[in-house]
C-alpha positions as CSV (number, residue, x, y, z in Angstrom):
1,M,17.1,-56.3,-0.1
2,I,14.8,-59.2,0.4
3,R,12.4,-57.0,2.4
4,T,12.4,-54.5,-0.5
5,A,11.7,-57.2,-3.0
6,M,8.8,-58.5,-1.0
7,A,7.3,-55.0,-0.7
8,V,7.5,-54.6,-4.5
9,L,5.9,-58.0,-5.0
10,C,3.1,-57.1,-2.6
11,A,2.4,-53.8,-4.4
12,M,2.3,-55.7,-7.8
13,L,0.0,-58.3,-6.4
14,T,-2.3,-55.7,-4.8
15,A,-2.5,-53.6,-8.0
16,G,-3.2,-56.7,-10.0
17,I,-6.0,-58.0,-7.8
18,I,-7.6,-54.7,-7.1
19,G,-7.1,-53.0,-10.4
20,A,-9.0,-55.5,-12.4
21,W,-12.3,-54.7,-10.6
22,A,-14.2,-51.5,-10.5
23,E,-16.6,-52.5,-7.7
24,R,-15.7,-53.1,-4.1
25,L,-16.9,-56.1,-2.2
26,I,-18.4,-56.5,1.3
27,G,-19.0,-59.7,3.2
28,T,-17.5,-62.2,5.6
29,P,-15.2,-65.1,4.9
30,E,-17.1,-68.3,3.7
31,M,-20.2,-66.4,2.7
32,P,-21.3,-65.0,-0.7
33,P,-20.3,-61.3,-1.1
34,T,-22.2,-58.2,-2.1
35,F,-20.6,-55.8,-4.4
36,V,-20.8,-52.0,-4.2
37,A,-20.6,-50.0,-7.4
38,P,-18.4,-46.9,-7.7
39,D,-21.5,-44.7,-7.3
40,G,-22.4,-46.4,-4.0
41,A,-25.2,-48.6,-5.4
42,I,-25.4,-51.8,-3.5
43,H,-26.1,-54.9,-5.6
44,E,-28.0,-57.6,-3.6
45,D,-29.4,-60.8,-5.0
46,W,-32.9,-59.3,-4.7
47,G,-32.0,-56.0,-6.5
48,V,-30.1,-52.8,-6.3
49,V,-30.3,-50.4,-3.4
50,S,-29.0,-46.8,-3.5
51,V,-29.3,-43.6,-1.6
52,Q,-29.2,-40.2,-3.2
53,L,-30.2,-36.6,-2.8
54,D,-33.3,-35.8,-4.8
55,P,-33.0,-34.1,-7.1
56,V,-29.3,-34.7,-7.5
57,P,-27.6,-31.3,-7.3
58,A,-25.6,-30.1,-10.3
59,G,-21.9,-30.7,-9.8
60,A,-22.4,-33.4,-7.1
61,A,-19.4,-35.7,-7.0
62,T,-18.9,-39.0,-5.3
63,D,-15.7,-40.6,-4.1
64,Q,-15.3,-44.1,-2.6
65,R,-12.9,-46.0,-0.5
66,Y,-12.7,-48.7,2.1
67,E,-13.0,-47.4,5.6
68,A,-9.8,-47.2,7.5
69,A,-10.5,-50.4,9.4
70,F,-9.8,-54.1,9.0
71,I,-13.3,-55.0,7.9
72,P,-14.5,-54.5,4.3
73,A,-16.7,-51.4,4.9
74,V,-17.2,-49.3,1.8
75,V,-17.6,-45.6,2.3
76,S,-19.1,-43.5,-0.5
77,T,-19.1,-39.7,0.0
78,T,-21.1,-37.3,-2.1
79,S,-20.4,-33.6,-1.9
80,A,-23.1,-31.2,-3.2
81,G,-22.5,-27.6,-2.2
82,P,-22.9,-27.3,1.6
83,I,-24.4,-30.8,1.9
84,T,-22.3,-33.9,2.4
85,L,-23.9,-37.4,2.1
86,R,-21.8,-40.2,3.6
87,Q,-22.8,-43.9,3.1
88,C,-21.0,-46.7,4.8
89,V,-22.0,-50.3,4.1
90,Y,-20.6,-53.5,5.6
91,R,-21.6,-57.1,6.3
92,S,-22.5,-58.1,9.9
93,P,-22.2,-61.9,10.4
94,I,-25.4,-62.4,12.5
95,W,-27.1,-65.8,12.2
96,P,-27.9,-67.3,9.8
97,A,-26.7,-65.6,6.6
98,G,-25.6,-62.2,8.0
99,V,-27.1,-58.8,7.0
100,D,-25.6,-55.9,5.1
101,V,-25.7,-52.8,7.2
102,L,-26.0,-49.4,5.5
103,V,-25.3,-46.3,7.6
104,V,-26.2,-43.0,6.0
105,K,-25.2,-39.6,7.4
106,A,-26.3,-36.3,5.9
107,E,-24.8,-33.0,7.1
108,S,-24.7,-29.5,5.9
109,S,-22.4,-26.5,6.6
110,E,-25.5,-24.3,6.6
111,E,-29.2,-24.7,7.3
112,R,-30.8,-26.5,4.3
113,S,-33.9,-28.5,3.5
114,A,-33.1,-31.7,1.6
115,T,-34.9,-34.8,0.3
116,L,-33.0,-38.0,0.7
117,R,-34.3,-40.8,-1.5
118,L,-33.8,-44.5,-0.7
119,N,-34.1,-46.3,-4.0
120,V,-35.3,-49.9,-3.9
121,P,-36.4,-52.3,-6.6
122,D,-40.0,-52.0,-7.8
123,T,-40.6,-55.5,-6.4
124,V,-40.0,-54.4,-2.9
125,G,-42.9,-53.0,-0.8
126,V,-41.8,-50.9,2.1
127,S,-43.9,-50.4,5.2
128,E,-43.1,-48.4,8.3
129,R,-40.1,-50.5,9.2
130,I,-39.8,-53.5,6.8
131,G,-39.5,-54.0,3.1
132,V,-40.6,-57.3,1.5
133,A,-39.8,-58.8,-1.9
134,G,-41.9,-61.8,-2.9
135,G,-42.6,-62.6,0.8
136,R,-38.9,-62.3,1.7
137,P,-38.1,-59.6,4.2
138,V,-35.2,-57.8,2.6
139,L,-35.1,-54.3,4.1
140,H,-35.3,-53.3,7.8
141,V,-35.3,-49.6,8.7
142,L,-33.4,-49.9,11.9
143,S,-33.3,-46.1,12.7
144,A,-34.4,-43.2,10.5
145,P,-36.7,-40.2,10.6
146,L,-40.4,-40.8,10.2
147,F,-41.5,-41.1,6.6
148,E,-44.9,-41.5,4.9
149,R,-45.8,-44.2,2.4
150,K,-48.7,-44.0,-0.1
151,M,-51.1,-46.8,0.4
152,K,-52.9,-49.0,-2.1
153,S,-56.6,-49.9,-1.8
154,W,-55.8,-53.1,0.0
155,G,-52.9,-55.2,1.3
156,C,-50.7,-56.4,4.1
157,T,-48.8,-53.8,6.2
158,G,-45.7,-55.9,6.1
159,G,-43.2,-57.4,8.5
160,V,-44.6,-60.9,8.0
161,A,-43.5,-63.9,5.9
162,A,-45.4,-65.3,2.9
163,L,-45.3,-69.1,2.9
164,P,-46.9,-70.5,-0.2
165,G,-47.7,-74.2,-0.1
166,W,-47.3,-74.3,3.7
167,A,-50.7,-75.8,4.5
168,A,-52.2,-79.1,3.4
169,P,-56.0,-78.5,3.5
170,Q,-58.4,-81.4,3.4
171,G,-61.8,-81.4,1.8
172,D,-63.5,-79.1,-0.7
173,C,-62.0,-75.6,-0.2
174,D,-60.5,-72.7,-2.1
175,P,-56.8,-73.2,-3.1
176,A,-55.9,-70.1,-1.0
177,F,-56.0,-72.4,2.1
178,R,-52.7,-73.9,0.9
179,N,-50.8,-70.7,1.5
180,I,-50.3,-68.5,4.6
181,R,-48.9,-65.3,5.9
182,A,-47.0,-66.0,9.1
183,G,-45.9,-63.5,11.7
184,M,-42.5,-65.0,12.6
185,G,-41.3,-64.0,16.0
186,G,-44.8,-63.0,17.1
187,V,-45.3,-60.1,14.7
188,P,-49.1,-59.5,14.2
189,I,-50.5,-60.0,10.7
190,E,-52.4,-56.9,9.6
191,Y,-54.4,-56.2,6.4
192,R,-56.1,-53.0,5.5
193,F,-59.0,-52.5,3.0
194,A,-60.1,-49.1,1.6
195,V,-63.8,-48.2,2.3
196,P,-65.6,-44.8,2.5
197,A,-64.7,-43.1,5.7
198,G,-66.8,-44.6,8.5
199,G,-68.1,-47.4,6.1
200,S,-69.0,-50.9,7.1
201,R,-68.2,-54.3,5.4
202,V,-68.6,-58.0,6.0
203,V,-65.1,-59.5,6.6
204,V,-64.4,-63.2,6.5
205,L,-61.0,-64.6,7.6
206,G,-59.9,-68.1,6.6
207,F,-57.5,-70.4,8.6
208,C,-56.0,-73.8,8.2
209,E,-53.5,-75.2,10.7
210,S,-51.2,-77.9,9.2
211,F,-48.2,-77.8,11.5
212,H,-49.4,-78.7,15.0
213,A,-51.4,-81.9,15.6
214,G,-53.1,-80.7,18.8
215,G,-54.9,-77.7,20.1
216,G,-53.7,-75.1,22.6
217,I,-50.4,-74.6,20.9
218,R,-51.1,-71.7,18.5
219,P,-54.3,-70.0,19.6
220,L,-54.9,-66.6,18.0
221,I,-56.4,-63.2,18.8
222,V,-58.4,-61.8,15.9
223,E,-59.2,-58.1,15.8
224,V,-61.3,-56.7,13.0
225,E,-62.0,-53.0,13.2
226,G,-65.4,-52.1,14.7
227,T,-65.9,-55.6,16.3
228,P,-64.8,-57.1,19.6
229,A,-61.6,-59.1,19.7
230,Q,-62.2,-62.8,19.2
231,E,-60.1,-65.8,20.3
232,V,-59.7,-68.7,18.0
233,D,-57.7,-72.0,18.0
234,P,-57.9,-73.4,14.5
235,I,-57.1,-77.0,15.7
236,A,-59.8,-76.9,18.4
237,A,-62.3,-75.2,16.2
238,W,-61.9,-77.2,13.0
239,G,-59.1,-79.7,13.3
240,R,-55.7,-80.2,11.8
241,H,-55.6,-79.6,8.0
242,V,-59.2,-78.6,8.1
243,P,-60.1,-75.1,6.7
244,G,-62.4,-72.9,8.7
245,C,-63.8,-69.3,8.4
246,L,-64.8,-66.6,10.8
247,R,-67.2,-63.8,9.9
248,F,-67.1,-60.2,11.2
249,D,-69.4,-57.2,10.7
250,A,-66.7,-54.6,10.5
251,V,-66.8,-50.8,10.6
252,D,-64.2,-48.1,9.9
253,A,-64.4,-46.9,13.5
254,D,-61.6,-44.3,13.2
255,N,-62.9,-42.8,9.9
256,D,-59.5,-43.1,8.2
257,G,-60.9,-44.8,5.1
258,Y,-59.6,-48.3,5.9
259,I,-60.9,-51.3,7.7
260,K,-58.1,-53.1,9.6
261,A,-58.0,-56.9,10.2
262,V,-55.3,-58.1,12.6
263,V,-54.3,-61.6,13.6
264,A,-52.0,-61.8,16.6
265,P,-50.7,-64.5,18.9
266,H,-52.7,-65.3,22.0
267,P,-50.8,-64.5,25.2
268,S,-51.0,-68.2,26.3
269,A,-49.7,-69.5,22.9
270,S,-46.5,-71.5,23.1
271,D,-46.1,-71.0,19.3
272,K,-46.4,-67.3,19.0
273,N,-46.1,-67.1,15.2
274,P,-49.7,-66.2,14.0
275,I,-51.0,-67.5,10.7
276,L,-53.7,-66.4,8.2
277,N,-54.7,-68.1,5.0
278,A,-57.3,-65.9,3.3
279,V,-59.5,-62.8,3.6
280,W,-62.8,-62.0,1.9
281,V,-64.4,-58.5,2.2
282,F,-68.1,-58.1,1.1
283,Q,-70.5,-55.2,0.9
284,P,-72.5,-54.6,4.0
285,G,-75.6,-56.8,4.4
286,T,-74.2,-59.6,2.2
287,E,-75.5,-63.0,3.3
288,A,-72.3,-64.9,2.9
289,S,-72.5,-68.6,3.7
290,L,-69.2,-69.6,5.3
291,E,-69.3,-72.9,3.6
292,E,-69.6,-71.2,0.2
293,V,-66.9,-68.8,1.1
294,K,-64.6,-71.6,2.2
295,R,-65.1,-73.4,-1.1
296,G,-64.3,-70.2,-3.1
297,Q,-67.8,-70.0,-4.6
298,L,-68.1,-66.3,-3.5
299,N,-64.7,-65.0,-4.6
300,G,-66.3,-63.2,-7.5
301,A,-68.8,-61.5,-5.3
302,A,-66.2,-60.2,-2.9
303,E,-65.1,-56.6,-3.1
304,Y,-61.6,-57.8,-1.9
305,F,-60.3,-61.3,-1.9
306,V,-56.8,-62.1,-0.5
307,D,-54.9,-65.3,-1.0
308,A,-52.5,-64.6,1.9
309,G,-49.0,-65.6,1.0
310,G,-50.1,-66.7,-2.5
311,E,-50.5,-65.0,-5.9
312,K,-53.4,-62.8,-4.9
313,D,-51.6,-60.9,-2.2
314,Q,-49.7,-57.6,-2.0
315,S,-48.3,-55.0,0.3
316,I,-50.6,-52.2,1.3
317,H,-47.8,-49.7,0.6
318,E,-46.9,-48.4,-2.9
319,D,-43.8,-50.0,-4.3
320,G,-40.7,-47.9,-5.2
321,P,-38.4,-45.4,-3.5
322,V,-38.8,-44.0,0.0
323,D,-38.3,-40.3,0.5
324,F,-37.0,-38.7,3.7
325,H,-37.6,-34.9,4.0
326,L,-34.8,-33.5,6.1
327,T,-33.8,-30.2,7.7
328,L,-30.1,-30.0,8.0
329,S,-27.8,-27.6,9.8
330,P,-24.2,-27.7,11.2
331,E,-25.7,-28.6,14.6
332,H,-28.2,-31.1,13.4
333,P,-26.9,-33.7,11.0
334,V,-29.2,-36.7,10.3
335,E,-28.0,-40.3,10.6
336,M,-30.0,-43.4,9.6
337,T,-29.3,-47.1,9.5
338,F,-30.8,-49.7,7.2
339,L,-30.4,-53.5,7.2
340,L,-30.3,-55.2,3.8
341,A,-30.8,-58.9,3.3
342,A,-27.5,-60.5,2.3
343,P,-27.4,-63.1,-0.5
344,G,-29.7,-66.0,0.4
345,G,-30.8,-64.4,3.7
346,T,-33.5,-62.2,5.2
347,V,-33.5,-59.3,7.7
348,P,-34.6,-59.7,11.3
349,S,-38.2,-58.7,12.0
350,P,-38.7,-55.5,14.0
351,P,-38.2,-54.8,16.8
352,S,-34.6,-55.9,16.2
353,P,-32.5,-56.8,19.3
354,W,-29.4,-55.5,17.4
355,T,-28.0,-52.0,17.5
356,E,-25.7,-50.6,14.8
357,A,-22.8,-50.7,17.3
358,Q,-23.4,-54.4,18.0
359,L,-23.6,-55.2,14.3
360,Y,-20.3,-53.5,13.6
361,R,-18.6,-55.2,16.6
362,A,-19.7,-58.6,15.2
363,A,-18.0,-57.8,11.9
364,V,-14.9,-56.6,13.6
365,D,-14.7,-59.8,15.7
366,V,-15.0,-62.1,12.6
367,W,-12.4,-60.2,10.5
368,G,-10.1,-59.8,13.5
369,D,-10.0,-63.5,14.0
370,W,-9.3,-64.0,10.3
371,F,-6.4,-61.5,10.2
372,D,-5.0,-62.8,13.5
373,Q,-3.8,-65.9,11.5
374,G,-1.3,-63.8,9.6
375,R,1.5,-61.3,10.1
376,D,1.3,-59.1,13.2
377,D,1.4,-55.9,11.1
378,L,-1.6,-56.7,8.9
379,L,-3.8,-54.5,11.1
380,N,-1.5,-51.5,10.8
381,D,-2.4,-48.4,8.8
382,S,0.5,-49.1,6.5
383,A,-1.1,-52.4,5.4
384,A,-4.4,-50.9,4.3
385,A,-3.9,-51.5,0.6
386,E,-2.8,-55.1,1.3
387,R,-5.9,-55.7,3.4
388,E,-8.1,-54.4,0.6
389,A,-6.6,-57.0,-1.8
390,L,-7.0,-59.7,0.9
391,F,-10.7,-58.8,1.2
392,R,-11.2,-59.6,-2.4
393,V,-9.3,-62.9,-2.1
394,A,-11.4,-63.9,0.9
395,L,-14.7,-62.9,-0.7
396,T,-14.3,-64.3,-4.2
397,R,-13.2,-67.8,-3.4
398,I,-15.9,-70.5,-3.6
399,Q,-16.3,-73.9,-1.9
400,A,-17.6,-77.3,-2.8
401,G,-17.2,-80.7,-1.1
402,G,-14.7,-79.4,1.5
403,F,-12.5,-77.8,-1.2
404,C,-11.8,-74.1,-1.8
405,F,-11.3,-72.5,-5.1
406,A,-9.7,-69.1,-5.8
407,M,-12.6,-67.7,-7.9
408,P,-15.8,-68.7,-9.7
409,V,-15.1,-71.6,-12.0
410,D,-16.2,-69.9,-15.2
411,Q,-13.8,-67.1,-14.5
412,Y,-10.8,-69.2,-13.3
413,A,-7.5,-68.0,-14.6
414,A,-4.4,-69.8,-13.1
415,A,-2.3,-66.6,-13.2
416,Q,-4.8,-64.6,-11.2
417,A,-5.3,-67.5,-8.7
418,A,-1.5,-67.8,-8.3
419,E,-1.4,-64.0,-7.5
420,A,-4.2,-64.4,-4.9
421,I,-2.4,-67.4,-3.2
422,A,0.9,-65.4,-3.2
423,L,-0.8,-62.5,-1.5
424,L,-2.1,-64.9,1.2
425,D,1.4,-66.3,1.7
426,K,3.0,-62.8,1.8
427,A,0.5,-62.0,4.6
428,E,1.5,-65.3,6.3
429,L,-2.0,-66.5,6.1
430,F,-0.6,-69.9,5.3
431,G,-3.7,-71.9,6.3
432,E,-5.8,-69.8,4.0
433,A,-3.3,-70.3,1.1
434,E,-3.2,-74.1,1.7
435,R,-7.0,-74.2,1.4
436,L,-6.7,-72.8,-2.2
437,L,-3.7,-74.9,-3.1
438,R,-5.3,-78.3,-2.1
439,V,-7.2,-78.6,-5.4
440,Y,-3.8,-78.7,-7.2
441,W,-2.2,-81.6,-5.4
442,D,-5.0,-83.7,-3.7
443,K,-6.9,-86.6,-5.3
444,D,-10.7,-87.1,-5.8
445,I,-11.4,-83.4,-6.4
446,P,-15.2,-82.8,-6.5
447,A,-17.0,-81.2,-9.4
448,P,-16.8,-78.5,-10.7
449,F,-13.2,-78.1,-9.5
450,N,-12.0,-81.4,-10.9
451,A,-11.8,-79.9,-14.3
452,F,-8.8,-77.9,-13.1
453,A,-7.1,-80.6,-10.9
454,Q,-3.8,-82.0,-12.0
455,Q,-4.1,-83.9,-15.3
456,A,-2.9,-87.4,-15.9
457,D,0.2,-86.1,-17.6
458,G,1.1,-83.8,-14.7
459,S,-0.1,-80.5,-16.2
460,W,-2.7,-78.1,-15.0
461,R,-5.1,-76.0,-17.1
462,D,-7.6,-73.1,-16.6
463,A,-10.8,-71.8,-18.0
464,V,-9.1,-69.2,-20.2
465,N,-6.8,-71.7,-21.9
466,D,-3.7,-70.1,-20.7
467,P,-0.7,-72.1,-22.0
468,G,1.2,-71.0,-18.9
469,A,-1.3,-72.5,-16.5
470,T,1.1,-75.3,-15.3
471,A,3.9,-72.7,-14.6
472,H,1.5,-70.5,-12.7
473,V,0.4,-73.4,-10.5
474,L,3.9,-74.6,-9.9
475,R,4.9,-71.0,-8.9
476,A,2.1,-70.9,-6.4
477,L,2.9,-74.3,-4.9
478,A,6.7,-73.7,-4.7
479,N,6.3,-70.2,-3.3
480,H,4.1,-71.5,-0.5
481,A,6.6,-74.2,0.4
482,I,9.5,-71.6,0.5
483,L,7.6,-69.1,2.6
484,S,5.8,-71.4,5.0
485,K,8.6,-74.0,5.3
486,D,5.8,-76.5,6.2
487,M,7.4,-79.8,5.6
488,S,4.3,-81.8,6.5
489,W,2.4,-79.9,3.8
490,M,5.3,-80.4,1.4
491,D,5.2,-84.1,2.0
492,K,1.6,-84.2,0.6
493,A,2.1,-81.7,-2.2
494,W,5.6,-82.8,-3.5
495,P,4.4,-85.7,-5.8
496,A,2.2,-83.2,-7.7
497,I,4.9,-80.5,-7.7
498,K,7.5,-83.0,-9.1
499,A,5.1,-84.3,-11.8
500,G,4.3,-80.8,-12.9
501,A,7.9,-79.7,-12.9
502,E,8.8,-82.6,-15.1
503,V,6.1,-81.6,-17.6
504,L,7.2,-78.0,-17.7
505,A,10.9,-78.9,-18.0
506,K,10.2,-80.8,-21.3
507,S,8.8,-77.7,-22.9
508,D,10.9,-75.0,-21.2
509,P,13.8,-76.3,-19.2
510,N,14.8,-72.8,-18.2
511,H,11.4,-71.5,-17.0
512,P,11.7,-69.4,-13.8
513,A,9.1,-71.5,-12.1
514,L,11.5,-74.4,-12.1
515,R,14.0,-72.4,-10.2
516,Q,11.3,-71.8,-7.5
517,V,10.7,-75.6,-7.4
518,A,14.4,-76.2,-6.9
519,Q,14.4,-73.7,-4.0
520,A,11.6,-75.6,-2.4
521,Q,13.3,-78.9,-2.9
522,A,16.5,-77.5,-1.4
523,L,14.6,-77.1,1.9
524,A,15.1,-80.8,2.4
525,P,16.8,-82.3,-0.6
526,S,17.1,-85.8,0.8
527,R,13.4,-85.8,1.6
528,F,12.1,-84.5,-1.7
529,Q,13.7,-86.5,-4.5
């Protein structure tokens, strides 16, 4: 009878917690989540990413579920005639902020040509392997068929960071020397500039090293198309914080209509992150004084001027969606994997040391450890709906000052928080439940949680002004005591429980929550007076 009642309670809690939300969450405990809309669109803090067949076939339908696993991996499946498009997205907890992993598989029951479109925000410039938004690497094409990107007349090929304000140039110089592009992890910095095929130009590159105090640490190899490679050590050449320029008589040697300028780490460099502050491109034969260039006096005369990492900078690739032209058949499905920057994070620069299998394994390990704290059957197929509700509890709680809270403060409803805590207790994740309960009984609660700590009169309140907030909190505290039978925790929480029960008894002496408090007190009646 008790087991049946608990099963009914679990079903009610699961329906209440899941049913109130249309989107599904992915993430890892303790980190901000990403939500996935019912159509499969992934909502990151830098924009929305989605995958679709283009054009979308008439009658196409998408269904969505959590994968049959114990990590929050959302599977969205679109059926369009003979073609099936399956997207699976999950969070892999790699250092430091994790990445969201999107695995896409397109298959067809008959031979078909199809265009698969990766939609990204207009602010994201996608190169061959990396997508950057405002200098932040947010998209990494880990594995996919080759695709072509239209190119602008000038810009950076991508994969390198924009660091505005990084340098501290001294003396009279253009403000561009304050900013840099940096090839973190040894990625070369490459810019391209459109010229008539086979054309020539005068190219000037500007550098200012402000991190290292001595030479020999970050020497660079500079290759400008049509000229010999040149070595330069900005510290040795000009000094720390001192801007300097190099001139090249460049030629479009491969007749592709672009002149390329590449700055790479020197093989002997101990700091292999190359830097570049500025680029000027002039018409051939221009007598450009490097001092005048450095001071910004010839910016208007330049055909192209780049403030690398600053406002006058851009990707060489056109912004917007990426199209993959596929040939599908029963024997030849196509699978591709994309890494998306999780909230507050970036994606690793290519080449990535991670495979999709390793990323998935990392997610399994983290969630496996979390569920191992609870009931032994939590990982069984029969507990799939319960796990889905637990995912949301784990991914919507927030933290401040060592305290956990069940949901964002502006959305806090005591009834919903009590349901979340009850679900944790039902799963025997008692340690996780105690983290959410602490704000109700402890002292010196930090802001912003202190608004919902126990009041001086013993009551509790919530953000939705629920008159039953005190009863909901008492129910959560008493239920935890009954199920966990943790007397040391009860010792700490009992004064708050007793004070809250006294307040509730004055207004409703027969409230069901008081019966739960009595059950908790009966665990050790002489101990809890």
